[in-house]
SETOR-794325 format. One line per field, with one value per residue (C-alpha): residue number from 1; chain; z, y, x. Coordinates in steps of 0.001 Angstrom, whole numbers. Each point is the difference from the previous one (the first is absolute). Layout:
BEGIN
seq: NUM/...
mol: A/...
w: Z/...
v: Y/...
u: X/...
This chain:
BEGIN
seq: 1/2/3/4/5/6/7/8/9/10/11/12/13/14/15/16/17/18/19/20/21/22/23/24/25/26/27/28/29/30/31/32/33/34/35/36/37/38/39/40/41/42/43/44/45/46/47/48/49/50/51/52/53/54/55/56/57/58/59/60/61/62/63/64/65/66/67/68/69/70/71/72/73/74/75/76/77/78/79/80/81/82/83/84/85/86/87/88/89/90/91/92/93/94/95/96/97/98/99/100/101/102/103/104/105/106/107/108/109/110/111/112/113/114/115/116/117/118/119/120/121/122/123/124/125/126/127/128/129/130/131/132/133/134/135/136/137/138/139/140/141/142/143/144/145/146/147/148/149/150/151/152/153/154/155/156/157/158/159/160/161/162/163/164/165/166/167/168/169/170/171/172/173/174/175/176/177/178/179/180/181/182/183/184/185/186/187/188/189/190/191/192/193/194/195/196/197/198/199/200/201/202/203/204/205/206/207/208/209/210/211/212/213/214/215/216/217/218/219/220/221/222/223/224/225/226/227/228/229/230/231/232/233/234/235/236/237/238/239/240/241/242/243/244/245/246/247/248/249/250/251/252/253/254/255/256/257/258/259/260/261/262/263/264/265/266/267/268/269/270/271/272/273/274/275/276/277/278/279/280/281/282/283/284/285/286/287/288/289/290/291/292/293/294/295/296/297/298/299/300/301/302/303/304/305/306/307/308/309/310/311/312/313/314/315/316/317/318/319/320/321/322/323/324/325/326/327/328/329/330/331/332/333/334/335/336/337/338/339/340/341/342/343/344/345/346/347/348/349/350/351/352/353/354/355/356/357/358/359/360/361/362/363/364/365/366/367/368/369/370/371/372/373/374/375/376/377/378/379/380/381/382/383/384/385/386/387/388/389/390/391/392/393/394/395/396/397/398/399/400/401/402/403/404/405/406/407/408/409/410/411/412/413/414/415/416/417/418/419/420/421/422/423/424/425/426/427/428/429/430/431/432/433/434/435/436/437/438/439/440/441/442/443/444/445/446/447/448/449/450/451/452/453/454/455/456/457/458/459/460/461/462/463/464/465/466/467/468/469/470/471/472/473/474/475/476/477/478/479/480/481/482/483/484/485/486/487/488/489/490/491/492/493/494/495/496/497/498/499/500/501/502/503/504/505/506/507/508/509/510/511/512/513/514/515/516/517/518/519/520/521/522/523/524/525/526/527/528/529/530/531/532/533/534/535/536/537/538/539/540/541/542/543/544/545/546/547/548/549/550/551/552/553/554/555/556/557/558/559/560/561/562/563/564/565/566/567/568/569/570/571/572/573/574/575/576/577/578/579/580/581/582/583/584/585/586/587/588/589/590/591/592/593/594/595/596/597/598/599/600/601/602/603/604/605/606/607/608/609/610/611/612/613/614/615/616/617/618/619/620/621/622/623/624/625/626/627/628/629/630/631/632/633/634/635/636/637/638/639/640/641/642/643/644/645/646/647/648/649/650/651/652/653/654/655/656/657/658/659/660/661/662/663/664/665/666/667/668/669/670/671/672/673/674/675/676/677/678/679/680/681/682/683/684/685/686/687/688/689/690/691/692/693/694/695/696/697/698/699/700/701/702/703/704/705/706/707/708/709/710/711/712/713/714/715/716/717/718/719/720/721/722/723/724/725/726/727/728/729/730/731/732/733/734/735/736/737/738/739/740/741
mol: A/A/A/A/A/A/A/A/A/A/A/A/A/A/A/A/A/A/A/A/A/A/A/A/A/A/A/A/A/A/A/A/A/A/A/A/A/A/A/A/A/A/A/A/A/A/A/A/A/A/A/A/A/A/A/A/A/A/A/A/A/A/A/A/A/A/A/A/A/A/A/A/A/A/A/A/A/A/A/A/A/A/A/A/A/A/A/A/A/A/A/A/A/A/A/A/A/A/A/A/A/A/A/A/A/A/A/A/A/A/A/A/A/A/A/A/A/A/A/A/A/A/A/A/A/A/A/A/A/A/A/A/A/A/A/A/A/A/A/A/A/A/A/A/A/A/A/A/A/A/A/A/A/A/A/A/A/A/A/A/A/A/A/A/A/A/A/A/A/A/A/A/A/A/A/A/A/A/A/A/A/A/A/A/A/A/A/A/A/A/A/A/A/A/A/A/A/A/A/A/A/A/A/A/A/A/A/A/A/A/A/A/A/A/A/A/A/A/A/A/A/A/A/A/A/A/A/A/A/A/A/A/A/A/A/A/A/A/A/A/A/A/A/A/A/A/A/A/A/A/A/A/A/A/A/A/A/A/A/A/A/A/A/A/A/A/A/A/A/A/A/A/A/A/A/A/A/A/A/A/A/A/A/A/A/A/A/A/A/A/A/A/A/A/A/A/A/A/A/A/A/A/A/A/A/A/A/A/A/A/A/A/A/A/A/A/A/A/A/A/A/A/A/A/A/A/A/A/A/A/A/A/A/A/A/A/A/A/A/A/A/A/A/A/A/A/A/A/A/A/A/A/A/A/A/A/A/A/A/A/A/A/A/A/A/A/A/A/A/A/A/A/A/A/A/A/A/A/A/A/A/A/A/A/A/A/A/A/A/A/A/A/A/A/A/A/A/A/A/A/A/A/A/A/A/A/A/A/A/A/A/A/A/A/A/A/A/A/A/A/A/A/A/A/A/A/A/A/A/A/A/A/A/A/A/A/A/A/A/A/A/A/A/A/A/A/A/A/A/A/A/A/A/A/A/A/A/A/A/A/A/A/A/A/A/A/A/A/A/A/A/A/A/A/A/A/A/A/A/A/A/A/A/A/A/A/A/A/A/A/A/A/A/A/A/A/A/A/A/A/A/A/A/A/A/A/A/A/A/A/A/A/A/A/A/A/A/A/A/A/A/A/A/A/A/A/A/A/A/A/A/A/A/A/A/A/A/A/A/A/A/A/A/A/A/A/A/A/A/A/A/A/A/A/A/A/A/A/A/A/A/A/A/A/A/A/A/A/A/A/A/A/A/A/A/A/A/A/A/A/A/A/A/A/A/A/A/A/A/A/A/A/A/A/A/A/A/A/A/A/A/A/A/A/A/A/A/A/A/A/A/A/A/A/A/A/A/A/A/A/A/A/A/A/A/A/A/A/A/A/A/A/A/A/A/A/A/A/A/A/A/A/A/A/A/A/A/A/A/A/A/A/A/A/A/A/A/A/A/A/A/A/A/A/A/A/A/A/A/A/A/A/A/A/A/A/A/A/A/A/A/A/A/A/A/A/A/A/A/A/A/A/A/A/A/A/A/A/A/A/A/A/A/A/A/A/A/A/A/A/A/A/A/A/A/A/A/A/A/A/A/A/A/A/A/A/A/A/A/A/A/A/A/A/A/A/A/A/A/A/A
w: 127419/1474/-2218/901/-997/-1111/-2735/364/-3628/-307/-2433/-2374/1672/3578/-1792/-1627/3398/1561/-2146/-2089/-307/-1812/-3863/-2311/-2767/-673/-1810/-3593/398/-3275/-3091/-1508/83/2978/1373/3065/-2460/-2453/3688/970/-3316/309/3443/-986/-2987/1586/-599/-3845/584/2103/-2078/-3199/1624/1129/-3066/-1813/2377/-87/-4052/944/2139/-2441/-2770/1899/1755/-3616/-2655/-555/1187/-2653/663/-2218/-717/-1167/-1789/-641/-3370/-706/-3376/-1530/-2764/-3127/-1680/-2776/-2573/320/-5/3094/687/-252/3037/1811/-579/475/-51/3031/-1441/2749/-2752/1135/-3515/29/3728/-1020/-2675/1757/2374/-3009/-1610/3471/241/-3560/-1662/-1203/3815/1375/-2291/1033/3349/-316/-2466/2437/2797/-1887/916/-2565/849/3745/513/3024/-1682/-3503/788/-1989/-2961/115/-1948/-3072/-3073/-1961/877/3/1375/3041/101/226/2752/1849/-892/1166/3138/974/-625/1509/3557/-1244/512/-1128/1216/-275/3605/50/-714/-464/-2459/1986/-1586/2159/-1308/2526/-277/1636/249/3078/-247/1710/-1786/-3123/241/668/-2953/-2394/542/223/-3421/-1070/1150/-1442/-3680/-206/1058/-2690/-2588/459/-536/-2972/-1653/710/-1404/-3139/-686/415/-2131/-2505/189/-534/-3717/-717/315/-2234/-2558/332/531/-3259/-1245/1026/-676/-3953/479/1529/-2906/-2869/2189/-22/-3670/-853/2188/-1656/-3525/630/856/-2760/-2432/1432/1660/3106/2055/2319/-774/3110/-380/-3523/1064/2540/-2583/-2559/2498/1014/-3475/-382/2809/-1152/-3394/1323/2086/-2916/-2222/2763/-27/-3971/155/2084/-2034/-3028/1595/1123/-3578/-1158/1453/-148/-3938/-51/1860/-2158/-3014/593/594/-1750/2729/2096/3727/2410/1022/-2479/-1319/-126/1324/-2924/-1445/3454/-718/-3849/1574/2869/-2521/-2843/3154/324/-3538/-265/2687/-1686/-3307/1283/2459/-3386/-1892/2388/68/-3431/-2571/-1456/-3156/2539/-758/3330/96/-2789/985/3196/-1993/-2023/3313/953/-3137/55/3862/-707/-2896/2166/3226/-2999/-1342/4064/804/-2986/625/3756/-1753/-2305/3111/2378/-3122/-362/4041/-527/-2608/1473/3551/-1995/-1952/3563/1110/-2372/297/3543/-223/-2080/1892/2945/-1685/-1072/3224/1153/-2740/1330/3919/-1037/-1913/3267/1990/-1731/-331/3507/903/-2022/1356/3373/300/-2082/3000/2267/-1339/150/3538/1731/-2186/1470/3662/-329/-891/2823/2677/-1504/-199/3792/1175/-1907/1723/3648/-618/-411/3443/1583/-1489/2370/3385/1623/1100/773/1360/2365/3191/2267/3389/2080/-631/1421/2982/516/2020/3474/588/-2711/-1067/61/1305/3239/2410/2222/-2983/-1579/3059/484/-3144/-9/3538/-1763/-3133/2203/2147/-3193/-1706/3272/789/-3600/596/3259/-1678/-3008/2359/2052/-3347/-1227/3476/-120/3748/2505/2921/1224/1290/-2817/-2667/2010/-764/-3154/-1239/2500/582/3783/2696/1954/2810/1738/-785/1581/-329/-746/2745/634/3087/-305/499/2924/-1527/-2281/-3476/-1216/3674/333/301/1358/3441/1012/1899/2119/3348/2196/-479/-2046/-3938/1245/995/-3695/-1819/1751/-2213/556/270/3971/304/-456/-269/49/-3642/-3044/-1235/2550/63/-3841/837/2609/-2459/-2319/2199/831/-3855/255/2477/-1367/-3357/-77/2781/2177/-159/-607/-2438/2222/-3331/-2348/-2697/-82/-3591/-2591/-3469/-740/2707/2235/683/3771/198/2847/1883/78/716/2929/1671/-910/2290/2379/281/376/2790/1775/530/1278/-2629/-724/-3469/-2029/-2797/-2818/-2513/-3116/-2116/-976/-3019/1848/3646/2392/2927/1955/-1238/985/3515/738/27/-632/-3651/77/86/-1130/-1745/-3090/2783/743/-3390/-968/2283/1881/3316/2734/1603/1929/-392/933/3177/-213/3710/-344/-1197/1841/-2039/-3380/-1812/-2638/-2528/-2238/-3710/332/-3274/-2815/-2181/-3409/-836/2165/-1534/82/3142/1553/-2241/1323/2384/2903/-44/100/2958/2104/-1252/1772/3147/299/-138/2988/2040/-579/-104/-2505/-3112/-2315/-2825/-1805/-3720/-2963/-2923/-1953/-3031/-433/1989/599/3692/1279/-1943/750/3897/-51/-183/2985/1536/1473/-2787/-1192/931/-3372/1002/-2178/795/-870/-2564/-1535/-975/-3173/150/-3295/1985/3581/-2186/-2241/3535/1418/-2853/630/3322/-1548/-2376/1859/2580/2821/2534/-290/3814/-1527/-912/2197/-1312/1330/6/237/366/1627/-439/-3906/-82/1728/-289/3138/1932/367/435/2296/1606/1308/980/2693/554/1278/1390/2255/1041/-341/2403/-873/888/3051/-290/-672/1812/-363/-1032/-266/-1666
v: -54504/-905/1612/493/-2869/1530/2307/3373/1519/3701/2473/1338/3080/-1623/-2818/2537/1946/-3353/-929/2738/-2280/-2813/12/-2978/770/2094/3366/516/3055/409/-2739/1799/-1133/1076/-621/-2266/-2195/-816/-829/-1941/-2076/3/-1778/-2196/-1424/283/-3428/328/2815/-1583/-3553/2413/1669/-3085/-1745/2966/478/-3923/73/2993/-2022/-3456/2267/1756/-2877/-2225/2585/430/2853/2382/2724/2935/1622/3653/1954/3735/1923/3616/742/3009/2394/-895/830/2202/-383/-2078/2229/1567/2908/-1244/-2564/3234/1080/-2231/809/-1261/-876/-120/-1607/-2454/-1537/-969/-1455/-1872/-1297/-1211/-2024/-1721/-888/-1174/-2147/-1158/-3651/723/1303/-3089/-2563/1396/-473/-3440/-1291/2416/-2458/-3060/330/-2192/-3105/711/-3083/2062/3190/-1298/-2885/-1596/2586/-2561/-2319/2149/-625/2937/2548/3294/-1567/-1174/3537/1764/-2398/762/3555/494/-2175/2532/3150/-1600/875/2667/3732/3072/3972/3259/1567/3111/3313/-784/-1939/-3467/-3179/-2567/-3797/-2886/-3653/-2419/-4275/-2470/316/2786/223/-1083/3247/2299/-1355/212/4088/643/-2157/2573/2943/-1068/-827/2956/2075/-1511/314/3424/356/-1806/1709/3113/-1409/-1471/3297/1928/-2760/676/3826/-87/-2381/2353/2762/-1261/-826/3538/1104/-977/1599/3339/-15/341/2688/2375/-1230/1006/2838/1583/-366/1492/2941/320/-11/1814/2930/-217/429/2710/1856/-382/1032/2892/62/1340/3437/37/-65/3112/2247/-811/336/3574/1083/-554/1865/3028/213/-880/3325/1525/-948/1529/3201/184/-468/2693/2307/-1183/917/3134/1175/-1471/1606/3402/-544/-977/3312/2198/-1374/463/3484/3609/1409/-2514/273/2190/-3108/-1354/3594/840/2778/1632/-6/1013/3621/-315/236/2603/2110/-156/767/2998/1392/-669/1775/3038/-181/503/3102/1374/-694/1841/2914/270/-2091/-2592/2142/967/-1787/-715/-1870/-1718/-820/-1838/-2016/-1355/-585/-1758/-1912/-1661/-853/-2501/-1433/-399/-1563/-2155/-1186/-889/-2314/-2068/-379/-868/-2575/-1643/-356/-1757/-1924/-1225/-397/-2170/-2072/-547/-1295/-2839/-940/-260/-2044/-2571/-679/-264/-2445/-1878/-306/-1133/-3056/-1039/-22/-2331/-1741/-1003/107/-2862/-2181/482/-713/-3354/-925/951/-2207/-3423/516/374/-3429/-1837/1414/-1078/-3345/-783/1542/-2517/-2417/542/208/-2889/-2405/1602/-480/-4114/-494/1121/-2097/-3117/796/476/-2869/-2609/1282/-332/-3575/-1296/1729/-2711/2993/-715/1713/-2897/-947/-2374/1843/-2691/-4315/-2145/-2245/-3585/762/-1250/-175/-943/2378/-2873/-1480/2608/-2258/3083/2647/-2989/-1125/3816/443/-3033/882/3508/-2348/-2491/2628/1902/-3455/-1177/3662/-799/-3599/775/3165/-2466/-3150/2499/1312/-3283/-1603/1032/-2192/1859/861/2953/2029/2242/-3166/-998/3385/462/-3645/301/3319/-932/684/-2974/-980/-1584/-970/-3594/-324/-2942/-1895/966/1302/3544/-1505/-2197/-3582/-1705/-910/-2591/-419/-473/3226/-1620/-1057/-3555/-1187/-3249/1425/-1268/-1429/285/-543/2984/2285/-1025/897/3216/3085/3257/1597/-1979/-921/3748/1870/3688/-1097/1884/-2907/-72/3846/-87/-2868/2703/2932/-2664/-523/3631/978/-2926/1046/3620/-683/218/2834/-152/-3822/-1836/-3445/-2857/-2193/-33/-2033/8/-1099/709/458/-2554/-3467/-38/4016/-847/430/-3339/1956/3264/-1467/-1540/2795/2061/-2135/-248/3534/532/-2492/1730/2876/-1619/-665/-3342/-1616/-2992/-739/-1919/-1822/280/-654/-3556/-338/134/447/602/1770/-3411/-1029/3220/-125/-3918/-430/-2877/211/-3083/2092/3868/2169/-2071/-2618/2470/1244/-3594/-1597/2397/-1154/2402/445/2406/1479/-647/2047/1250/-551/2485/2509/1046/1171/-1854/-3104/-1504/-1821/-2589/-485/-3504/-2681/1992/-484/-436/3005/3321/2716/-1375/-887/3373/1759/-2179/820/-1694/2293/2701/-806/-1217/3065/1437/-1897/565/4016/-499/-2177/2075/3116/-709/-2373/-512/-2453/-820/-377/-1782/2896/2156/-711/-4108/-76/1638/-830/2919/2456/-2451/-34/4020/449/-1628/1867/4081/373/-2115/464/41/-1333/-74/-358/2278/-738/-2824/984/2459/2930/-737/-3231/1807/2903/-3258/-1529/3490/77/-3788/1273/3505/-1374/-2116/2799/-1344/2125/-33/1042/469/-1089/-2023/244/-3050/-1567/3550/-1/2783/-785/283/3245/2432/2102/2404/-3250/-1763/2873/2094/-1865/-3287/1992/1684/-3058/-2083/3154/473/-3598/-513/291/3659/1364/1237/-1513/-3365/-2773/-3193/-598/-3535/-959
u: -60616/-3114/-3096/-3219/-2222/-2509/111/-2323/-1099/1017/-757/2754/899/559/1831/2675/-95/970/2505/1717/2901/-1441/733/-1588/2757/2675/-1435/1499/1764/2102/-629/3325/4000/1359/3728/-1238/-2053/3462/1618/-2668/-151/3641/45/-2731/1952/3543/761/-583/2237/2481/19/335/3102/1725/-683/1720/3025/128/509/2303/2237/-226/1440/2446/1843/-650/1164/3682/1720/791/3434/321/2891/406/3062/-478/1772/-133/-293/1306/-1403/590/3584/-583/3172/2769/3143/2084/-1769/-3246/1002/74/-3192/-2340/-3428/-1991/-3087/-3145/-2699/-1654/226/3295/299/-3125/1828/2949/-2264/-886/3088/854/-2870/583/-96/3674/1691/-1799/919/4017/-928/-1011/2760/2628/-978/-803/-3272/-1186/1554/-701/-3149/-1083/-549/-1298/-2216/-2097/1747/2998/-2065/-1260/1975/-686/2660/-2094/-2949/2499/1533/-3376/-1027/3699/-532/-3873/1277/2606/-2565/-2772/1788/1882/-1416/1456/-1355/1348/130/-2234/1169/4118/1972/427/-1062/-1211/136/-907/-246/-1910/987/278/3394/1469/3575/-1447/-2279/2798/2094/-2575/-95/3170/512/-2767/1480/3191/-1312/-2064/3356/1879/-3302/274/3416/219/-2746/1795/3085/-1725/-1852/3777/1986/-3176/478/3563/-565/-3077/2806/2815/-2381/-1469/3482/785/-3157/988/3715/-597/-2995/2368/2610/-2662/-1251/3300/878/-3357/1179/3234/-1165/-2927/2543/2319/-2876/-1969/2861/-1511/3378/-863/-3786/-1066/2349/-1557/-3053/602/1690/-2711/-2432/1431/-47/-3754/-590/1905/-1720/-3447/735/1339/-3103/-2376/1774/-71/-3584/-633/2087/-1577/-3375/889/1380/-2561/-2843/2164/68/-3540/-1075/2161/-1209/-3552/-222/783/1676/2354/-869/2035/1860/1360/1563/3548/1651/284/-3278/-1219/2538/-1908/-3412/608/1933/-3349/-2443/2347/-40/-3986/-372/2334/-1949/-3273/1191/2013/-3151/-2328/2493/1280/-2251/375/2466/2467/3450/909/-3420/1104/3206/-1896/-2176/3037/1615/-3095/-103/3661/-485/-2882/1521/2985/-2565/-1470/3735/562/-3303/1011/3432/-935/-3372/3248/2422/-3011/-1060/4245/-279/-3414/2062/2750/-1475/-2152/2915/2098/-2839/-217/3648/-246/-2323/1196/2928/-1699/-1709/3498/696/-3030/584/3834/-1036/-2869/2657/2403/-2536/-1142/3398/317/-3001/1169/3634/-1367/-2251/2955/2360/-2392/-775/3897/-10/-3247/1943/3261/-1746/-1918/3096/2403/-3095/-731/3580/-31/-3031/1662/3248/-1469/-2747/3420/815/-3166/-1030/2507/-1013/-2340/-2600/-3578/-2873/-1672/1776/-288/-1404/-376/784/-2677/759/-1139/-3078/-402/-3795/-2568/-2894/-2124/-1900/-792/-1470/-917/-1055/-2513/-1609/-710/-1539/-1720/-1128/-1750/-1149/-1212/-2267/-1149/-657/-1677/-2209/-986/-1410/-1548/-1610/-793/-1119/-2194/-1669/-1160/-659/-4168/-524/-1683/2621/-1075/-3316/359/-141/-3213/-1329/1278/-2092/-3142/-418/-225/2064/1681/-1395/2723/3622/1559/3661/1788/1409/3652/2227/-1747/-3497/786/386/2398/-387/-2318/-1170/-4182/-1359/-3491/-1186/-487/-2914/1454/716/2722/3494/3178/-1581/-2764/3327/1559/-3142/-1460/-402/1585/-3035/-240/3584/1202/-2878/2348/1427/-305/-1976/-2298/-417/-588/-2943/-1315/-379/-1298/-2930/-691/-394/-2104/-2232/263/-791/-3809/-1006/-1722/-486/2450/-263/-1114/702/2733/1415/3734/1507/2719/730/2294/945/2724/-227/-727/-3717/-234/2566/-1509/-3107/1327/1881/-2929/-2491/2609/710/-4084/32/2591/-2544/-2582/-2276/-1326/1642/-815/2235/-1399/2054/-2119/3029/-1795/2322/3269/-515/2592/-1109/-106/3282/1165/-887/61/-3926/-2094/-1897/-1992/-3016/-478/-1890/-382/-1588/-2320/-949/-738/-1092/-1980/2058/213/3254/1878/2867/3316/971/3947/1260/2916/-1878/-3484/-2875/1441/-2122/892/-2307/2244/-497/-752/137/-27/-3340/-407/-1282/1337/-1816/-3232/496/924/-3043/-2354/-2568/1529/2907/-1794/-1825/2882/1733/-3381/669/3448/-758/-2498/2270/3471/1218/2552/-86/2715/-225/3160/-964/2643/1285/-1940/1975/-1078/-3227/-3340/-228/718/-2037/-2982/955/707/-4205/-637/2824/522/2385/3311/3831/2143/3730/3111/3655/2569/1969/-1652/-3259/-63/-2181/-1676/-887/-1097/-1897/-2293/-657/-1197/-2413/-994/-1264/-1434/-1673/-2222/-423/1684/1327/3761/793/3887/2813/2685/3248/1838/3713/1662/3342/1501/3261/176/-3441/1477/-2698/-1144/-1907/3250/1821/-1539/-2599/1701/3252/-2085/-1982/2766/1554/-2804/-602/3486/3009/639/-3533/-1260/-3156/1324/-2651/-1224/-3375/-2090/-2900
């Protein structure tokens, strides 16, 4: 590109208007974690993730192919509910228990040491060297038995099938035929064990019932003899009929006594009423007494009438009086007879009531006696019947138990026998590889995040801003295919023109001016010129925090970029301790800056023929005290002289971490460029170097982020800027063009 040879100062508003797209740094939009940040981190650390994944998959592959194949055989059994009782009838009335405790108990029985040892002995595994291994060398039989059982149970797995009465027993072993034989033998031994347990229980029950039968027989005989003796002594034959007759009599007597009590109360009341008054009440008068009273009343009426008419001396009146007296005497006699009769009736009623009361009491005693006899008789009779029933039932059970003991019935059945497996269950290479892939990805991503967290080096403009508080002035990519060169190729300009050697070592900035690498320096040049508006810096010191960060390359290429613009540029190799400019540019270093400072010999800088407007002042022989030489008045005078002669003066200075040369020269310059290498310089080191310049009151023009690997740092600049840059200048862009400097 051809640019103006003079940089005309412009006010800031004019610069912003004419260069609206120039962005010296990438603004920090969001400091929080984003999905894109995670992806960028993983892309940058992709080789870590890939290495961990490959390691995990390699270990899984090695383990899969070196592991001895293991086979698994499975037998399935049905466990019915426990069979209650030992009789033939109970075999038809099996209770199907769904109690999980019972089923789990059967699982534990199948997984017991006893069943396992029976299988070991049945298959002769205690003599099999391949199965027993080191257990055969053990002398102690108990310990050898324990080791063999542990060996078998180590590959055995017994579990209950959910929502069913099925039990699955599996055995794992390197020998497919042996693992099938083991589980089949276990199943048969378990069925046999279950049957023997039931048979032994039946035999024990039969023996117990025989003993109990003799005891019950003696009890039956004793209870029946006691019942007969009781009947004879107490005449307890037909006691129920006697109780019925006695109770009927007691009921009749009780009813009669109740009637007698009512009659006695009535007669007592009449007697009391008659004996307590002078004249009997009308209710107690007899018919004859009523006629006598009526007759006496008529005589009284006649006597009163005759006495009134004839006087008391009249014979007829005296006769009436005599008749009245006779009627009154008859009435009195009749009343006495009535009272005597009532007294006699009352006395009879009392006597009858007392007699009935005695009869009732006697009948009650008879009923109580019969009741007691009946209760005792019933108890003895019921005891005799109970003993007889128990004897009969136990005798029947014992006979049935003798028959059922010979039946080979079991509540455990083998549903599916185990067959020798055709394929091993492990190792499974594909499954292991898939699992190792997932595990490797998880571990790799974790390692990537840990590595990123532990990595404190400067890699992005955001890191530069965090360490220094300044925006990055430029981003220089690492040389690779994306930036226009080959890894390891020199990135600076040779000065010897012509010939094959010059073509081999020509910098990308002149050989491929359209490359992304060359464009990065042109952007740095623009940022450098705009770092101090309106007057661009004339003298600049290029330094770094640590050695080998590329400050010399930045100084040389920045000088070339400024010279290509048409300005006169002087590049001074002010690194008097380890000069490299003359080596990179193939210049004679016999005389240089040290000569001018020490001997005060006036020298002319060397002109670079291949780059117009570029002059170079080599270092010359290194002096004894570089810091004193650079801080001398002679150095200040030279800088003032060069400032008047050249448009720009670029000084390559030593690193700040070990020397103060850059700080000393910064007082003669307009500012300093701080170069840091991406991925090698820590943020703390960069911050310390920046504070060194700031504390010395040096103007820091900006930080140049050098050697950025865009293939591993997928931030916005590589992902977008370079993509569209190559598209614009590449074959696919409509604006493709060739430009030479």
